[in-house]
All heavy atoms as a GROMACS GRO file, in nm:
protein
  542
    1MET      N    1   7.146  -2.565   1.718
    1MET     CA    2   7.181  -2.440   1.655
    1MET      C    3   7.262  -2.352   1.751
    1MET      O    4   7.355  -2.286   1.710
    1MET     CB    5   7.053  -2.370   1.610
    1MET     CG    6   7.076  -2.242   1.537
    1MET     SD    7   7.154  -2.280   1.379
    1MET     CE    8   7.186  -2.118   1.321
    2LYS      N    9   7.224  -2.351   1.881
    2LYS     CA   10   7.296  -2.269   1.977
    2LYS      C   11   7.438  -2.319   1.998
    2LYS      O   12   7.529  -2.240   2.017
    2LYS     CB   13   7.222  -2.266   2.111
    2LYS     CG   14   7.099  -2.180   2.111
    2LYS     CD   15   7.042  -2.168   2.250
    2LYS     CE   16   6.923  -2.075   2.250
    2LYS     NZ   17   6.872  -2.053   2.385
    3LYS      N   18   7.456  -2.452   1.994
    3LYS     CA   19   7.591  -2.507   2.010
    3LYS      C   20   7.680  -2.465   1.894
    3LYS      O   21   7.797  -2.434   1.912
    3LYS     CB   22   7.586  -2.659   2.020
    3LYS     CG   23   7.532  -2.709   2.151
    3LYS     CD   24   7.539  -2.859   2.159
    3LYS     CE   25   7.483  -2.907   2.291
    3LYS     NZ   26   7.492  -3.052   2.304
    4LEU      N   27   7.625  -2.465   1.774
    4LEU     CA   28   7.701  -2.425   1.657
    4LEU      C   29   7.737  -2.277   1.663
    4LEU      O   30   7.850  -2.238   1.631
    4LEU     CB   31   7.620  -2.455   1.530
    4LEU     CG   32   7.694  -2.438   1.398
    4LEU    CD1   33   7.812  -2.533   1.392
    4LEU    CD2   34   7.600  -2.461   1.283
    5LEU      N   35   7.644  -2.194   1.709
    5LEU     CA   36   7.671  -2.051   1.723
    5LEU      C   37   7.779  -2.027   1.828
    5LEU      O   38   7.870  -1.945   1.808
    5LEU     CB   39   7.542  -1.977   1.759
    5LEU     CG   40   7.554  -1.826   1.774
    5LEU    CD1   41   7.592  -1.762   1.642
    5LEU    CD2   42   7.425  -1.768   1.828
    6LYS      N   43   7.773  -2.098   1.939
    6LYS     CA   44   7.876  -2.086   2.042
    6LYS      C   45   8.012  -2.130   1.990
    6LYS      O   46   8.114  -2.069   2.020
    6LYS     CB   47   7.838  -2.167   2.166
    6LYS     CG   48   7.725  -2.107   2.246
    6LYS     CD   49   7.695  -2.192   2.367
    6LYS     CE   50   7.577  -2.137   2.445
    6LYS     NZ   51   7.547  -2.219   2.563
    7PHE      N   52   8.012  -2.236   1.911
    7PHE     CA   53   8.137  -2.284   1.853
    7PHE      C   54   8.196  -2.181   1.758
    7PHE      O   55   8.317  -2.153   1.763
    7PHE     CB   56   8.113  -2.416   1.778
    7PHE     CG   57   8.235  -2.466   1.706
    7PHE    CD1   58   8.341  -2.520   1.776
    7PHE    CD2   59   8.242  -2.459   1.568
    7PHE    CE1   60   8.453  -2.565   1.710
    7PHE    CE2   61   8.353  -2.503   1.501
    7PHE     CZ   62   8.460  -2.557   1.572
    8TYR      N   63   8.114  -2.121   1.673
    8TYR     CA   64   8.162  -2.017   1.582
    8TYR      C   65   8.213  -1.895   1.657
    8TYR      O   66   8.316  -1.837   1.623
    8TYR     CB   67   8.052  -1.975   1.484
    8TYR     CG   68   8.029  -2.073   1.371
    8TYR    CD1   69   7.902  -2.097   1.325
    8TYR    CD2   70   8.134  -2.140   1.312
    8TYR    CE1   71   7.878  -2.186   1.222
    8TYR    CE2   72   8.113  -2.230   1.209
    8TYR     CZ   73   7.985  -2.252   1.165
    8TYR     OH   74   7.964  -2.340   1.064
    9LEU      N   75   8.144  -1.856   1.761
    9LEU     CA   76   8.186  -1.741   1.840
    9LEU      C   77   8.320  -1.769   1.910
    9LEU      O   78   8.409  -1.685   1.910
    9LEU     CB   79   8.078  -1.706   1.942
    9LEU     CG   80   8.103  -1.582   2.026
    9LEU    CD1   81   8.110  -1.459   1.937
    9LEU    CD2   82   7.994  -1.566   2.130
   10LEU      N   83   8.333  -1.887   1.970
   10LEU     CA   84   8.458  -1.923   2.035
   10LEU      C   85   8.573  -1.929   1.935
   10LEU      O   86   8.683  -1.879   1.962
   10LEU     CB   87   8.443  -2.058   2.106
   10LEU     CG   88   8.567  -2.111   2.175
   10LEU    CD1   89   8.604  -2.022   2.292
   10LEU    CD2   90   8.547  -2.254   2.219
   11THR      N   91   8.549  -1.986   1.819
   11THR     CA   92   8.652  -1.993   1.715
   11THR      C   93   8.692  -1.854   1.670
   11THR      O   94   8.812  -1.825   1.652
   11THR     CB   95   8.601  -2.075   1.595
   11THR    OG1   96   8.558  -2.202   1.641
   11THR    CG2   97   8.709  -2.093   1.492
   12PHE      N   98   8.597  -1.766   1.651
   12PHE     CA   99   8.628  -1.629   1.610
   12PHE      C  100   8.712  -1.556   1.714
   12PHE      O  101   8.809  -1.490   1.682
   12PHE     CB  102   8.498  -1.551   1.584
   12PHE     CG  103   8.521  -1.407   1.554
   12PHE    CD1  104   8.571  -1.368   1.431
   12PHE    CD2  105   8.495  -1.310   1.648
   12PHE    CE1  106   8.594  -1.234   1.403
   12PHE    CE2  107   8.518  -1.178   1.622
   12PHE     CZ  108   8.567  -1.139   1.499
   13VAL      N  109   8.676  -1.572   1.841
   13VAL     CA  110   8.750  -1.503   1.948
   13VAL      C  111   8.892  -1.556   1.957
   13VAL      O  112   8.988  -1.479   1.972
   13VAL     CB  113   8.675  -1.518   2.083
   13VAL    CG1  114   8.761  -1.472   2.199
   13VAL    CG2  115   8.546  -1.438   2.079
   14LEU      N  116   8.909  -1.686   1.947
   14LEU     CA  117   9.044  -1.744   1.958
   14LEU      C  118   9.131  -1.709   1.838
   14LEU      O  119   9.250  -1.684   1.853
   14LEU     CB  120   9.034  -1.896   1.974
   14LEU     CG  121   8.978  -1.945   2.107
   14LEU    CD1  122   8.968  -2.096   2.108
   14LEU    CD2  123   9.063  -1.897   2.224
   15LEU      N  124   9.074  -1.708   1.720
   15LEU     CA  125   9.153  -1.681   1.600
   15LEU      C  126   9.174  -1.532   1.575
   15LEU      O  127   9.267  -1.494   1.505
   15LEU     CB  128   9.089  -1.747   1.478
   15LEU     CG  129   9.091  -1.899   1.479
   15LEU    CD1  130   9.022  -1.953   1.355
   15LEU    CD2  131   9.231  -1.953   1.490
   16SER      N  132   9.090  -1.447   1.628
   16SER     CA  133   9.109  -1.304   1.609
   16SER      C  134   9.229  -1.252   1.686
   16SER      O  135   9.284  -1.147   1.654
   16SER     CB  136   8.984  -1.226   1.649
   16SER     OG  137   8.963  -1.236   1.789
   17ASP      N  138   9.274  -1.326   1.787
   17ASP     CA  139   9.392  -1.289   1.863
   17ASP      C  140   9.516  -1.285   1.773
   17ASP      O  141   9.600  -1.198   1.786
   17ASP     CB  142   9.412  -1.387   1.978
   17ASP     CG  143   9.527  -1.348   2.067
   17ASP    OD1  144   9.528  -1.231   2.110
   17ASP    OD2  145   9.614  -1.433   2.092
   18PHE      N  146   9.526  -1.381   1.680
   18PHE     CA  147   9.641  -1.385   1.590
   18PHE      C  148   9.643  -1.262   1.500
   18PHE      O  149   9.748  -1.206   1.472
   18PHE     CB  150   9.637  -1.511   1.504
   18PHE     CG  151   9.659  -1.636   1.583
   18PHE    CD1  152   9.558  -1.728   1.596
   18PHE    CD2  153   9.780  -1.661   1.644
   18PHE    CE1  154   9.577  -1.844   1.669
   18PHE    CE2  155   9.801  -1.775   1.717
   18PHE     CZ  156   9.700  -1.868   1.730
   19VAL      N  157   9.529  -1.218   1.455
   19VAL     CA  158   9.521  -1.104   1.365
   19VAL      C  159   9.546  -0.974   1.441
   19VAL      O  160   9.612  -0.883   1.391
   19VAL     CB  161   9.384  -1.101   1.294
   19VAL    CG1  162   9.371  -0.978   1.208
   19VAL    CG2  163   9.364  -1.226   1.213
   20ALA      N  164   9.497  -0.964   1.562
   20ALA     CA  165   9.509  -0.840   1.639
   20ALA      C  166   9.654  -0.810   1.676
   20ALA      O  167   9.693  -0.694   1.683
   20ALA     CB  168   9.423  -0.848   1.764
   21PHE      N  169   9.734  -0.912   1.700
   21PHE     CA  170   9.872  -0.890   1.743
   21PHE      C  171   9.973  -0.925   1.634
   21PHE      O  172  10.090  -0.945   1.664
   21PHE     CB  173   9.900  -0.972   1.869
   21PHE     CG  174   9.820  -0.927   1.986
   21PHE    CD1  175   9.716  -1.004   2.034
   21PHE    CD2  176   9.847  -0.806   2.047
   21PHE    CE1  177   9.640  -0.962   2.142
   21PHE    CE2  178   9.772  -0.763   2.155
   21PHE     CZ  179   9.668  -0.841   2.202
   22ALA      N  180   9.931  -0.932   1.510
   22ALA     CA  181  10.022  -0.964   1.402
   22ALA      C  182  10.115  -0.846   1.375
   22ALA      O  183  10.077  -0.730   1.387
   22ALA     CB  184   9.944  -0.997   1.275
   23GLN      N  185  10.238  -0.876   1.339
   23GLN     CA  186  10.335  -0.771   1.307
   23GLN      C  187  10.330  -0.745   1.157
   23GLN      O  188  10.306  -0.836   1.078
   23GLN     CB  189  10.474  -0.814   1.348
   23GLN     CG  190  10.488  -0.830   1.498
   23GLN     CD  191  10.629  -0.872   1.537
   23GLN    OE1  192  10.713  -0.894   1.452
   23GLN    NE2  193  10.652  -0.881   1.665
   24PRO      N  194  10.357  -0.622   1.116
   24PRO     CA  195  10.354  -0.592   0.973
   24PRO      C  196  10.467  -0.664   0.900
   24PRO      O  197  10.572  -0.693   0.958
   24PRO     CB  198  10.372  -0.440   0.968
   24PRO     CG  199  10.439  -0.406   1.095
   24PRO     CD  200  10.390  -0.505   1.196
   25GLY      N  201  10.445  -0.691   0.773
   25GLY     CA  202  10.546  -0.759   0.693
   25GLY      C  203  10.664  -0.668   0.663
   25GLY      O  204  10.659  -0.547   0.676
   26ASP      N  205  10.772  -0.729   0.619
   26ASP     CA  206  10.894  -0.656   0.585
   26ASP      C  207  10.900  -0.645   0.434
   26ASP      O  208  10.940  -0.738   0.365
   26ASP     CB  209  11.015  -0.730   0.641
   26ASP     CG  210  11.142  -0.650   0.635
   26ASP    OD1  211  11.132  -0.527   0.615
   26ASP    OD2  212  11.250  -0.708   0.649
   27ASP      N  213  10.860  -0.528   0.379
   27ASP     CA  214  10.850  -0.512   0.234
   27ASP      C  215  10.982  -0.472   0.168
   27ASP      O  216  10.998  -0.489   0.048
   27ASP     CB  217  10.745  -0.407   0.200
   27ASP     CG  218  10.605  -0.454   0.237
   27ASP    OD1  219  10.584  -0.576   0.245
   27ASP    OD2  220  10.518  -0.368   0.257
   28ASP      N  221  11.077  -0.418   0.244
   28ASP     CA  222  11.199  -0.369   0.180
   28ASP      C  223  11.298  -0.480   0.147
   28ASP      O  224  11.396  -0.457   0.077
   28ASP     CB  225  11.267  -0.262   0.267
   28ASP     CG  226  11.309  -0.314   0.402
   28ASP    OD1  227  11.277  -0.430   0.434
   28ASP    OD2  228  11.374  -0.238   0.476
   29GLY      N  229  11.276  -0.601   0.196
   29GLY     CA  230  11.363  -0.713   0.162
   29GLY      C  231  11.488  -0.721   0.247
   29GLY      O  232  11.557  -0.821   0.246
   30GLY      N  233  11.522  -0.617   0.318
   30GLY     CA  234  11.640  -0.619   0.402
   30GLY      C  235  11.607  -0.666   0.542
   30GLY      O  236  11.492  -0.678   0.580
   31GLY      N  237  11.708  -0.692   0.619
   31GLY     CA  238  11.684  -0.737   0.754
   31GLY      C  239  11.684  -0.620   0.851
   31GLY      O  240  11.775  -0.538   0.852
   32GLY      N  241  11.583  -0.607   0.930
   32GLY     CA  242  11.582  -0.506   1.035
   32GLY      C  243  11.512  -0.376   1.001
   32GLY      O  244  11.520  -0.282   1.078
   33GLY      N  245  11.442  -0.368   0.891
   33GLY     CA  246  11.369  -0.245   0.860
   33GLY      C  247  11.241  -0.241   0.940
   33GLY      O  248  11.233  -0.294   1.049
   34GLY      N  249  11.141  -0.175   0.893
   34GLY     CA  250  11.012  -0.178   0.960
   34GLY      C  251  10.980  -0.047   1.028
   34GLY      O  252  11.043   0.056   1.006
   35LEU      N  253  10.881  -0.050   1.113
   35LEU     CA  254  10.831   0.071   1.175
   35LEU      C  255  10.925   0.128   1.281
   35LEU      O  256  10.943   0.248   1.291
   35LEU     CB  257  10.695   0.043   1.239
   35LEU     CG  258  10.584  -0.001   1.145
   35LEU    CD1  259  10.459  -0.034   1.223
   35LEU    CD2  260  10.555   0.109   1.044
   36GLU      N  261  10.983   0.043   1.363
   36GLU     CA  262  11.063   0.091   1.475
   36GLU      C  263  11.211   0.057   1.461
   36GLU      O  264  11.284   0.055   1.558
   36GLU     CB  265  11.009   0.031   1.605
   36GLU     CG  266  10.867   0.072   1.633
   36GLU     CD  267  10.814   0.004   1.758
   36GLU    OE1  268  10.888  -0.070   1.823
   36GLU    OE2  269  10.697   0.027   1.790
   37GLY      N  270  11.256   0.026   1.344
   37GLY     CA  271  11.396  -0.010   1.326
   37GLY      C  272  11.417  -0.160   1.346
   37GLY      O  273  11.324  -0.238   1.346
   38GLY      N  274  11.542  -0.197   1.363
   38GLY     CA  275  11.576  -0.338   1.376
   38GLY      C  276  11.546  -0.395   1.513
   38GLY      O  277  11.519  -0.323   1.609
   39ASP      N  278  11.548  -0.524   1.520
   39ASP     CA  279  11.526  -0.592   1.647
   39ASP      C  280  11.652  -0.581   1.733
   39ASP      O  281  11.764  -0.584   1.682
   39ASP     CB  282  11.495  -0.740   1.624
   39ASP     CG  283  11.358  -0.762   1.562
   39ASP    OD1  284  11.274  -0.673   1.579
   39ASP    OD2  285  11.338  -0.865   1.498
   40PRO      N  286  11.637  -0.571   1.864
   40PRO     CA  287  11.754  -0.568   1.950
   40PRO      C  288  11.822  -0.704   1.954
   40PRO      O  289  11.762  -0.806   1.920
   40PRO     CB  290  11.697  -0.531   2.088
   40PRO     CG  291  11.556  -0.575   2.082
   40PRO     CD  292  11.513  -0.558   1.939
   41GLU      N  293  11.947  -0.705   1.998
   41GLU     CA  294  12.020  -0.830   2.007
   41GLU      C  295  11.956  -0.919   2.114
   41GLU      O  296  11.911  -0.870   2.217
   41GLU     CB  297  12.165  -0.802   2.046
   41GLU     CG  298  12.244  -0.731   1.938
   41GLU     CD  299  12.261  -0.818   1.814
   41GLU    OE1  300  12.285  -0.940   1.828
   41GLU    OE2  301  12.248  -0.764   1.704
   42PRO      N  302  11.951  -1.050   2.090
   42PRO     CA  303  11.890  -1.138   2.190
   42PRO      C  304  11.975  -1.147   2.316
   42PRO      O  305  12.098  -1.137   2.311
   42PRO     CB  306  11.883  -1.273   2.119
   42PRO     CG  307  11.983  -1.266   2.010
   42PRO     CD  308  11.992  -1.121   1.971
   43ALA      N  309  11.910  -1.164   2.429
   43ALA     CA  310  11.980  -1.174   2.556
   43ALA      C  311  12.038  -1.314   2.572
   43ALA      O  312  11.974  -1.412   2.536
   43ALA     CB  313  11.885  -1.145   2.671
   44PRO      N  314  12.159  -1.326   2.625
   44PRO     CA  315  12.217  -1.459   2.644
   44PRO      C  316  12.147  -1.531   2.760
   44PRO      O  317  12.123  -1.473   2.864
   44PRO     CB  318  12.362  -1.429   2.678
   44PRO     CG  319  12.361  -1.292   2.734
   44PRO     CD  320  12.251  -1.220   2.664
   45ILE      N  321  12.117  -1.658   2.739
   45ILE     CA  322  12.049  -1.734   2.844
   45ILE      C  323  12.136  -1.847   2.897
   45ILE      O  324  12.093  -1.922   2.983
   45ILE     CB  325  11.917  -1.793   2.793
   45ILE    CG1  326  11.940  -1.886   2.676
   45ILE    CG2  327  11.819  -1.685   2.758
   45ILE    CD1  328  11.819  -1.966   2.637
   46ASN      N  329  12.258  -1.859   2.848
   46ASN     CA  330  12.338  -1.972   2.888
   46ASN      C  331  12.430  -1.945   3.006
   46ASN      O  332  12.498  -2.034   3.052
   46ASN     CB  333  12.421  -2.022   2.769
   46ASN     CG  334  12.513  -1.914   2.716
   46ASN    OD1  335  12.507  -1.801   2.760
   46ASN    ND2  336  12.597  -1.950   2.620
   47SER      N  337  12.434  -1.823   3.056
   47SER     CA  338  12.524  -1.793   3.166
   47SER      C  339  12.462  -1.838   3.297
   47SER      O  340  12.348  -1.806   3.328
   47SER     CB  341  12.557  -1.644   3.170
   47SER     OG  342  12.440  -1.570   3.190
   48LYS      N  343  12.536  -1.915   3.372
   48LYS     CA  344  12.497  -1.966   3.505
   48LYS      C  345  12.369  -2.049   3.501
   48LYS      O  346  12.293  -2.052   3.596
   48LYS     CB  347  12.484  -1.851   3.603
   48LYS     CG  348  12.613  -1.775   3.621
   48LYS     CD  349  12.602  -1.666   3.720
   48LYS     CE  350  12.736  -1.595   3.728
   48LYS     NZ  351  12.730  -1.467   3.789
   49LEU      N  352  12.348  -2.120   3.392
   49LEU     CA  353  12.231  -2.205   3.379
   49LEU      C  354  12.242  -2.329   3.468
   49LEU      O  355  12.142  -2.375   3.524
   49LEU     CB  356  12.212  -2.247   3.233
   49LEU     CG  357  12.079  -2.305   3.193
   49LEU    CD1  358  11.968  -2.206   3.222
   49LEU    CD2  359  12.079  -2.341   3.046
   50ILE      N  360  12.363  -2.381   3.484
   50ILE     CA  361  12.384  -2.497   3.571
   50ILE      C  362  12.352  -2.461   3.716
   50ILE      O  363  12.288  -2.539   3.787
   50ILE     CB  364  12.530  -2.547   3.558
   50ILE    CG1  365  12.561  -2.591   3.415
   50ILE    CG2  366  12.558  -2.660   3.655
   50ILE    CD1  367  12.482  -2.710   3.367
   51LEU      N  368  12.395  -2.343   3.758
   51LEU     CA  369  12.368  -2.298   3.895
   51LEU      C  370  12.216  -2.287   3.917
   51LEU      O  371  12.164  -2.327   4.022
   51LEU     CB  372  12.436  -2.164   3.922
   51LEU     CG  373  12.416  -2.103   4.059
   51LEU    CD1  374  12.476  -2.194   4.166
   51LEU    CD2  375  12.478  -1.966   4.065
   52LEU      N  376  12.144  -2.235   3.820
   52LEU     CA  377  12.000  -2.223   3.830
   52LEU      C  378  11.933  -2.360   3.840
   52LEU      O  379  11.840  -2.379   3.919
   52LEU     CB  380  11.945  -2.146   3.710
   52LEU     CG  381  11.797  -2.117   3.708
   52LEU    CD1  382  11.759  -2.027   3.825
   52LEU    CD2  383  11.757  -2.054   3.577
   53ALA      N  384  11.982  -2.458   3.765
   53ALA     CA  385  11.926  -2.593   3.771
   53ALA      C  386  11.952  -2.656   3.907
   53ALA      O  387  11.863  -2.722   3.964
   53ALA     CB  388  11.985  -2.679   3.660
   54ILE      N  389  12.070  -2.638   3.962
   54ILE     CA  390  12.103  -2.694   4.094
   54ILE      C  391  12.014  -2.632   4.201
   54ILE      O  392  11.961  -2.702   4.288
   54ILE     CB  393  12.252  -2.674   4.125
   54ILE    CG1  394  12.336  -2.763   4.032
   54ILE    CG2  395  12.283  -2.707   4.270
   54ILE    CD1  396  12.483  -2.736   4.039
   55ILE      N  397  11.996  -2.501   4.197
   55ILE     CA  398  11.910  -2.434   4.295
   55ILE      C  399  11.765  -2.484   4.282
   55ILE      O  400  11.697  -2.506   4.382
   55ILE     CB  401  11.918  -2.281   4.279
   55ILE    CG1  402  12.057  -2.233   4.322
   55ILE    CG2  403  11.810  -2.211   4.357
   55ILE    CD1  404  12.083  -2.089   4.294
   56GLY      N  405  11.718  -2.506   4.159
   56GLY     CA  406  11.583  -2.558   4.139
   56GLY      C  407  11.566  -2.697   4.196
   56GLY      O  408  11.465  -2.728   4.259
   57ILE      N  409  11.667  -2.784   4.176
   57ILE     CA  410  11.659  -2.920   4.230
   57ILE      C  411  11.661  -2.918   4.382
   57ILE      O  412  11.585  -2.990   4.447
   57ILE     CB  413  11.775  -3.005   4.173
   57ILE    CG1  414  11.751  -3.031   4.024
   57ILE    CG2  415  11.788  -3.137   4.248
   57ILE    CD1  416  11.867  -3.094   3.953
   58LEU      N  417  11.746  -2.833   4.441
   58LEU     CA  418  11.750  -2.821   4.587
   58LEU      C  419  11.616  -2.770   4.642
   58LEU      O  420  11.570  -2.816   4.747
   58LEU     CB  421  11.864  -2.731   4.630
   58LEU     CG  422  12.005  -2.787   4.610
   58LEU    CD1  423  12.109  -2.682   4.644
   58LEU    CD2  424  12.024  -2.913   4.692
   59PHE      N  425  11.553  -2.676   4.575
   59PHE     CA  426  11.424  -2.625   4.618
   59PHE      C  427  11.316  -2.732   4.614
   59PHE      O  428  11.234  -2.744   4.705
   59PHE     CB  429  11.383  -2.504   4.533
   59PHE     CG  430  11.250  -2.447   4.570
   59PHE    CD1  431  11.234  -2.378   4.688
   59PHE    CD2  432  11.141  -2.464   4.487
   59PHE    CE1  433  11.111  -2.326   4.724
   59PHE    CE2  434  11.019  -2.413   4.521
   59PHE     CZ  435  11.003  -2.343   4.640
   60VAL      N  436  11.317  -2.814   4.508
   60VAL     CA  437  11.220  -2.922   4.498
   60VAL      C  438  11.241  -3.023   4.610
   60VAL      O  439  11.145  -3.070   4.672
   60VAL     CB  440  11.229  -2.990   4.359
   60VAL    CG1  441  11.154  -3.122   4.356
   60VAL    CG2  442  11.178  -2.896   4.252
   61MET      N  443  11.366  -3.057   4.639
   61MET     CA  444  11.395  -3.151   4.748
   61MET      C  445  11.349  -3.094   4.882
   61MET      O  446  11.293  -3.166   4.964
   61MET     CB  447  11.544  -3.184   4.751
   61MET     CG  448  11.589  -3.270   4.635
   61MET     SD  449  11.767  -3.293   4.625
   61MET     CE  450  11.808  -3.353   4.786
   62TYR      N  451  11.372  -2.964   4.905
   62TYR     CA  452  11.331  -2.900   5.029
   62TYR      C  453  11.180  -2.902   5.046
   62TYR      O  454  11.129  -2.941   5.151
   62TYR     CB  455  11.383  -2.755   5.031
   62TYR     CG  456  11.323  -2.671   5.141
   62TYR    CD1  457  11.361  -2.688   5.273
   62TYR    CD2  458  11.228  -2.574   5.111
   62TYR    CE1  459  11.306  -2.610   5.374
   62TYR    CE2  460  11.171  -2.497   5.210
   62TYR     CZ  461  11.211  -2.515   5.342
   62TYR     OH  462  11.155  -2.439   5.440
   63THR      N  463  11.107  -2.865   4.942
   63THR     CA  464  10.960  -2.862   4.954
   63THR      C  465  10.903  -3.003   4.965
   63THR      O  466  10.805  -3.024   5.037
   63THR     CB  467  10.897  -2.789   4.835
   63THR    OG1  468  10.942  -2.848   4.714
   63THR    CG2  469  10.931  -2.642   4.837
   64PHE      N  470  10.964  -3.100   4.897
   64PHE     CA  471  10.917  -3.238   4.907
   64PHE      C  472  10.934  -3.291   5.049
   64PHE      O  473  10.843  -3.352   5.105
   64PHE     CB  474  10.991  -3.326   4.807
   64PHE     CG  475  10.949  -3.470   4.811
   64PHE    CD1  476  10.826  -3.509   4.761
   64PHE    CD2  477  11.032  -3.567   4.866
   64PHE    CE1  478  10.788  -3.641   4.764
   64PHE    CE2  479  10.994  -3.698   4.870
   64PHE     CZ  480  10.872  -3.737   4.819
   65ARG      N  481  11.049  -3.269   5.108
   65ARG     CA  482  11.074  -3.314   5.245
   65ARG      C  483  10.985  -3.241   5.346
   65ARG      O  484  10.937  -3.301   5.441
   65ARG     CB  485  11.221  -3.296   5.282
   65ARG     CG  486  11.309  -3.395   5.211
   65ARG     CD  487  11.452  -3.381   5.256
   65ARG     NE  488  11.536  -3.476   5.185
   65ARG     CZ  489  11.667  -3.476   5.189
   65ARG    NH1  490  11.730  -3.387   5.263
   65ARG    NH2  491  11.735  -3.566   5.124
   66LYS      N  492  10.964  -3.113   5.325
   66LYS     CA  493  10.879  -3.035   5.415
   66LYS      C  494  10.735  -3.085   5.412
   66LYS      O  495  10.671  -3.102   5.516
   66LYS     CB  496  10.885  -2.888   5.377
   66LYS     CG  497  10.804  -2.798   5.466
   66LYS     CD  498  10.813  -2.654   5.420
   66LYS     CE  499  10.717  -2.568   5.497
   66LYS     NZ  500  10.710  -2.432   5.444
   67ASN      N  501  10.682  -3.111   5.293
   67ASN     CA  502  10.544  -3.159   5.280
   67ASN      C  503  10.530  -3.303   5.328
   67ASN      O  504  10.424  -3.340   5.377
   67ASN     CB  505  10.498  -3.149   5.135
   67ASN     CG  506  10.476  -3.005   5.094
   67ASN    OD1  507  10.454  -2.918   5.177
   67ASN    ND2  508  10.484  -2.980   4.964
   68ARG      N  509  10.633  -3.382   5.318
   68ARG     CA  510  10.628  -3.522   5.363
   68ARG      C  511  10.625  -3.528   5.516
   68ARG      O  512  10.557  -3.613   5.574
   68ARG     CB  513  10.746  -3.600   5.309
   68ARG     CG  514  10.732  -3.750   5.330
   68ARG     CD  515  10.838  -3.826   5.262
   68ARG     NE  516  10.967  -3.792   5.322
   68ARG     CZ  517  11.081  -3.846   5.284
   68ARG    NH1  518  11.083  -3.933   5.186
   68ARG    NH2  519  11.194  -3.812   5.343
   69LYS      N  520  10.696  -3.437   5.583
   69LYS     CA  521  10.698  -3.436   5.728
   69LYS      C  522  10.563  -3.388   5.786
   69LYS      O  523  10.521  -3.432   5.891
   69LYS     CB  524  10.810  -3.345   5.780
   69LYS     CG  525  10.946  -3.405   5.761
   69LYS     CD  526  11.054  -3.311   5.815
   69LYS     CE  527  11.191  -3.370   5.791
   69LYS     NZ  528  11.297  -3.279   5.837
   70GLU      N  529  10.497  -3.297   5.717
   70GLU     CA  530  10.369  -3.243   5.765
   70GLU      C  531  10.256  -3.346   5.752
   70GLU      O  532  10.167  -3.349   5.833
   70GLU     CB  533  10.331  -3.117   5.688
   70GLU     CG  534  10.419  -2.998   5.722
   70GLU     CD  535  10.385  -2.876   5.639
   70GLU    OE1  536  10.292  -2.884   5.556
   70GLU    OE2  537  10.451  -2.774   5.656
   71ALA      N  538  10.262  -3.429   5.650
   71ALA     CA  539  10.153  -3.524   5.627
   71ALA      C  540  10.164  -3.650   5.706
   71ALA      O  541  10.244  -3.688   5.772
   71ALA     CB  542  10.148  -3.561   5.478
   0.00000   0.00000   0.00000
């Protein structure tokens, strides 16, 4: 019985998160209405993405070599 009660409590806590942070529905049918106006434009993520990947690979190589020399 205690295991079942713990399971119900855990399920309630995990699922109540979705309800607590839910956004209100859009009843006017248009795009961008709501409580605080429309959503801002999304930020671009494609600028200098190759440079970021190269720096990440170089960092991994550096840490791998550093840890291999210490061991």
